[in-house]
KOLTOR-804293 format. One line per 3 residues: for each residue x, y, z of N, C-alpha, C. Coordinates in Angstrom, 3 decimals, padded with zeros to 6 digits. Each point is the difference from the previous one (the first is absolute). Layout:
<pts>
X Y Z X Y Z X Y Z | ...
</pts>
This chain:
<pts>
019.045 -021.036 017.295 000.121 001.808 -000.189 -001.236 000.629 000.836 | 000.158 000.925 000.969 -001.087 000.860 000.448 -000.468 000.842 -001.170 | -001.556 -000.305 -000.224 -000.544 001.125 -000.691 000.042 001.404 000.683
000.097 000.982 -001.286 -000.244 001.271 000.410 -001.050 000.445 000.104 | -000.838 000.317 000.973 -001.664 000.201 000.332 -000.056 001.451 -000.289 | 000.863 000.932 000.074 -000.076 001.512 -000.157 001.242 000.480 000.153
000.597 -000.436 -000.988 001.628 000.447 -000.752 -000.535 001.204 -000.777 | 001.075 000.991 -000.129 000.007 000.849 -000.927 -000.194 -000.409 -001.415 | 000.352 -000.789 -000.593 -000.139 -000.595 -001.192 -001.673 -000.230 000.032
-000.583 -000.625 000.712 -001.221 -000.726 -000.310 -000.882 001.519 000.230 | 000.350 001.024 000.505 -000.886 001.365 000.211 000.218 000.938 -001.327 | 001.163 -000.097 -000.270 000.308 000.552 -001.136 -000.747 -000.650 -001.209
-000.089 -001.217 -000.536 -000.677 -000.828 -000.798 -001.349 000.121 000.146 | -000.872 -000.367 001.311 -001.128 000.735 000.042 -000.570 000.970 -000.284 | 000.733 001.096 000.374 -000.181 001.203 -000.535 -000.052 000.359 -001.249
000.926 -000.821 -000.456 -000.013 000.550 -001.910 -000.617 -000.866 -000.550 | -000.414 -001.217 000.271 -001.268 -000.508 -000.638 -001.161 000.215 000.788 | -000.513 000.932 000.827 -000.927 000.318 000.735 -000.679 -001.167 000.340
000.522 -000.370 001.051 -000.793 -001.594 000.412 000.107 000.544 001.800 | -001.404 000.098 000.322 000.401 000.128 001.648 000.597 -000.964 000.684 | 000.673 000.329 001.166 000.712 -000.876 000.860 -000.842 -000.840 001.176
000.512 -000.894 000.283 -000.206 -000.904 001.302 001.536 -000.019 000.933 | 000.610 000.995 000.617 001.337 -000.186 000.122 -000.245 -000.931 001.744 | 001.400 -000.702 000.005 000.035 -000.674 001.103 001.323 000.031 000.230
000.565 001.420 000.847 001.398 000.357 000.201 000.606 -001.538 001.179 | 001.160 000.056 -000.539 000.950 -001.193 000.847 000.798 000.791 000.823 | 001.179 000.974 -000.497 001.063 000.776 000.309 -000.385 001.650 000.286
000.895 000.456 000.610 -000.048 001.531 000.283 -000.237 000.791 -001.624 | 000.755 -000.281 -000.812 -000.006 000.499 -001.254 -001.603 -000.012 -000.532 | -000.468 -001.066 000.197 -001.258 -000.554 -000.601 -001.304 000.734 000.642
000.553 000.361 001.420 -000.858 000.431 000.949 -000.320 001.567 -000.571 | 001.402 000.659 -000.545 -000.425 001.191 -000.630 -000.557 -000.062 -001.243 | 000.137 -000.829 -000.984 -000.698 -000.192 -000.874 -001.884 -000.026 000.084
-000.050 -000.658 000.898 -001.335 -000.306 000.469 -000.591 001.573 000.652 | 000.865 000.696 000.769 -000.285 001.055 000.139 -000.845 000.905 -001.251 | 001.111 -000.109 -000.608 -000.400 000.317 -001.642 -001.175 -000.166 -000.751
-000.417 -001.121 000.270 -001.127 -000.622 -000.478 -001.219 000.412 000.539 | 000.100 000.086 001.426 -001.031 000.626 000.564 -000.496 001.523 -000.242 | 001.389 000.462 000.269 000.083 001.660 -000.225 -000.560 000.483 -001.244
-000.050 -000.603 -001.087 000.126 000.416 -001.289 -001.519 -001.024 -000.700 | -000.639 -000.659 000.601 -001.507 -000.963 000.311 000.398 -000.615 -001.378 | 001.210 -000.682 000.022 000.111 -001.350 -001.391 -000.455 -000.980 000.499
-000.576 -000.522 001.280 -000.358 -000.986 000.175 -000.231 -000.503 001.540 | 000.336 -001.024 000.508 -000.591 -000.453 001.054 001.498 -000.716 000.630 | 000.259 000.427 001.420 001.545 -000.820 000.528 -000.685 -000.774 001.235
000.417 -001.303 000.019 -000.469 -000.982 001.130 001.679 000.231 000.876 | -000.239 -000.213 001.192 001.162 -000.584 000.934 000.286 -001.533 000.344 | 000.882 -000.515 -000.469 000.656 -000.932 -000.347 -000.391 -001.161 001.244
000.190 000.818 001.195 000.265 -000.979 001.116 -001.852 -000.043 000.693 | -000.756 000.905 -000.888 -001.563 -000.377 000.423 -000.804 -000.612 -001.009 | 000.802 -000.196 -000.966 -000.975 -000.546 -001.159 -000.582 -001.176 000.313
-001.469 000.081 -000.425 -000.684 -001.482 -000.187 -000.816 000.061 -001.297 | -000.151 -001.633 000.085 -000.795 -000.157 -001.328 -001.281 000.886 -000.349 | -000.578 000.446 001.081 -000.995 000.675 000.327 -000.130 001.412 -000.887
001.595 000.541 000.727 000.446 001.376 -000.391 000.467 000.142 -001.132 | 000.964 -000.996 -000.576 000.180 000.043 -001.356 -000.967 -000.397 -000.830 | -001.035 -000.234 000.107 -001.350 -000.580 -000.413 -000.744 001.393 -000.348
-000.196 000.628 001.033 -000.645 001.478 000.101 000.365 001.005 -000.711 | 001.426 -000.193 -000.230 000.870 001.059 -000.478 -000.086 -000.213 -001.690 | 000.055 -001.036 -000.236 000.050 -000.273 -001.625 -001.590 000.136 -000.135
-000.961 -000.323 000.419 -001.291 000.337 -000.051 -000.208 001.906 -000.397 | 000.452 000.513 001.352 000.134 001.122 -000.069 000.600 000.357 -001.198 | 001.157 -000.179 -000.398 000.395 000.755 -001.354 -000.750 000.050 -001.206
-000.462 -001.338 000.013 -000.921 -000.135 -001.131 -001.051 000.586 000.051 | -000.711 000.402 001.194 -001.247 000.830 000.281 000.421 001.472 -000.515 | 000.951 000.219 000.344 000.357 001.359 000.229 001.063 000.409 -000.978
000.021 -000.823 -001.149 001.122 000.458 -001.097 000.356 001.105 -000.294 | -001.146 000.560 -000.176 -000.479 001.595 -000.510 001.003 000.940 000.894 | -000.182 -000.273 001.400 000.192 000.751 000.753 001.733 000.087 -000.202
000.669 -000.879 -000.093 001.235 -000.081 000.096 000.618 000.557 -001.568 | -000.788 -000.409 -000.826 000.505 -000.121 -001.370 000.168 001.931 -000.589 | -000.819 000.434 000.553 000.278 001.527 -000.713 000.904 000.669 000.686
000.478 -000.261 001.196 001.393 000.301 000.639 001.191 -000.394 -000.552 | 000.039 -001.494 -000.525 001.114 -000.934 -000.244 000.238 000.693 -001.675 | -001.041 000.110 -000.341 -000.016 000.442 -002.015 000.694 001.312 000.462
-000.468 000.887 000.601 000.586 001.543 000.047 001.809 -000.025 000.570 | -000.152 -000.812 000.614 001.487 -000.361 000.473 000.753 -000.574 -001.509 | -000.593 -000.884 -000.657 000.786 -000.733 -000.789 000.579 000.836 -001.255
-001.287 001.042 000.046 000.185 001.166 -001.190 001.132 000.491 000.166 | 000.308 000.199 001.173 001.388 000.884 000.541 000.985 -000.903 -000.143 | 000.294 -001.281 000.271 000.905 -000.885 000.050 000.181 -000.185 -001.458
-001.259 -000.281 -001.260 000.593 000.047 -001.298 000.631 001.245 -000.774 | -000.558 001.323 000.427 000.579 001.099 -000.234 001.689 000.337 000.300 | 000.897 -001.304 000.774 001.021 000.004 000.672 001.197 000.104 -001.363
000.971 000.449 000.203 001.270 -000.464 -000.862 000.569 -001.537 000.038 | -000.567 -000.421 001.269 001.041 -001.443 -000.046 -001.194 -000.685 000.601 | -000.190 -001.249 -000.754 -000.756 -000.974 000.271 000.147 -001.147 001.032
-001.092 -000.328 000.650 -000.108 -001.040 001.499 001.427 -000.813 -000.223 | 000.267 -000.299 -000.972 000.854 -001.425 -000.439 001.277 000.655 000.169 | 000.204 001.292 -000.457 001.594 000.552 -000.292 000.042 000.560 001.376
-001.091 000.076 000.781 000.269 000.406 001.391 000.613 -001.332 000.773 | -000.734 -001.058 -000.018 000.314 -001.123 000.801 001.643 -000.563 -000.419 | 000.207 000.283 -001.373 001.323 -000.641 -000.268 001.221 001.136 000.755
-000.293 001.032 -000.023 000.816 001.052 000.627 -000.009 -000.109 001.277 | -001.029 -000.414 000.666 000.101 -000.315 001.485 000.864 -001.058 000.371 | -000.257 -001.025 -000.860 000.511 -001.496 -000.101 001.425 000.192 -000.004
000.477 000.671 -001.100 001.628 000.587 -000.250 000.353 000.246 001.201 | -000.270 000.989 000.724 000.573 000.953 000.984 -000.106 -000.976 001.198 | -001.114 -000.913 000.453 -000.055 -000.769 001.015 001.229 -001.320 -000.010
000.373 000.247 -001.370 001.160 -001.411 -000.219 001.230 000.474 -000.060 | 000.166 001.231 -000.019 001.205 000.748 -000.388 000.729 000.167 001.793
</pts>
């Protein structure tokens, strides 16, 4: 089974748990999620077709060194998510229900 490297579930979990992201989108939907990551300063996005060992390593090092840069924005967004009436797990369950109907 193919890994979901930039799926909405991963995005929601990362925001909820305040963990900056290293996104590698594989599909159109994941590209839209990657755009959200970049627009909201939630982490770094790499292009799957251009990724190299060096670019991957560089992105990880950058995330570690500049963790505070992303942490502020992701924490602010997490506060808004946690203030919601529905949990990320409930969102996923609802999405799965409708996609299988």
